[in-house]
C-alpha positions as CSV (number, residue, x, y, z in Angstrom):
1,M,10.0,-14.0,19.1
2,S,8.8,-15.0,22.5
3,D,7.5,-18.5,23.4
4,I,4.1,-19.2,22.1
5,T,1.9,-20.8,24.8
6,I,-1.5,-22.3,24.6
7,D,-2.7,-19.7,27.1
8,R,-1.4,-16.9,24.9
9,I,-3.2,-18.2,21.9
10,E,-6.4,-18.7,23.8
11,R,-6.4,-15.1,24.9
12,I,-6.3,-13.8,21.3
13,I,-9.1,-16.0,20.0
14,Y,-12.3,-14.1,20.0
15,V,-15.9,-15.4,19.5
16,I,-17.8,-13.2,17.2
17,R,-21.3,-14.2,16.1
18,G,-20.5,-17.8,17.1
19,L,-17.3,-18.0,15.1
20,R,-13.9,-18.2,16.6
21,V,-11.6,-15.6,15.0
22,M,-8.1,-14.2,15.4
23,L,-7.2,-10.7,14.3
24,D,-4.5,-10.4,11.6
25,S,-2.5,-8.1,13.9
26,D,-2.4,-10.9,16.6
27,L,-1.4,-13.5,14.0
28,A,1.3,-11.3,12.6
29,E,2.7,-10.8,16.1
30,L,2.7,-14.6,16.7
31,Y,4.6,-15.1,13.4
32,G,7.0,-12.2,14.2
33,V,6.1,-10.2,11.1
34,T,4.2,-7.0,10.4
35,T,0.5,-7.1,9.7
36,K,1.1,-5.8,6.2
37,R,3.5,-8.6,5.5
38,L,1.2,-11.3,6.7
39,N,-1.7,-9.9,4.6
40,E,0.6,-9.7,1.5
41,Q,1.6,-13.4,1.9
42,V,-2.0,-14.5,2.3
43,K,-2.9,-12.7,-1.0
44,R,0.2,-13.9,-2.9
45,N,-0.1,-17.6,-1.7
46,P,-3.8,-18.4,-1.4
47,D,-3.1,-22.2,-1.8
48,R,-1.0,-22.2,1.4
49,F,-3.8,-21.0,3.6
50,P,-7.1,-22.8,4.4
51,T,-10.2,-21.4,2.6
52,D,-11.6,-20.2,5.9
53,F,-8.3,-18.5,7.0
54,V,-9.7,-15.1,6.0
55,Y,-13.1,-13.8,5.1
């Protein structure tokens, strides 16, 4: 896993209809896991993620 910089995070935040969003594939890359694995964990552990984490 490479160093996570503020600049890198800012580049993967998109503004869509006035909301700041990050794609699951970008988040998975930051965490060093596959997109499938990230989505599995969000579904299995909903209490660990903020209510607005996914929509």
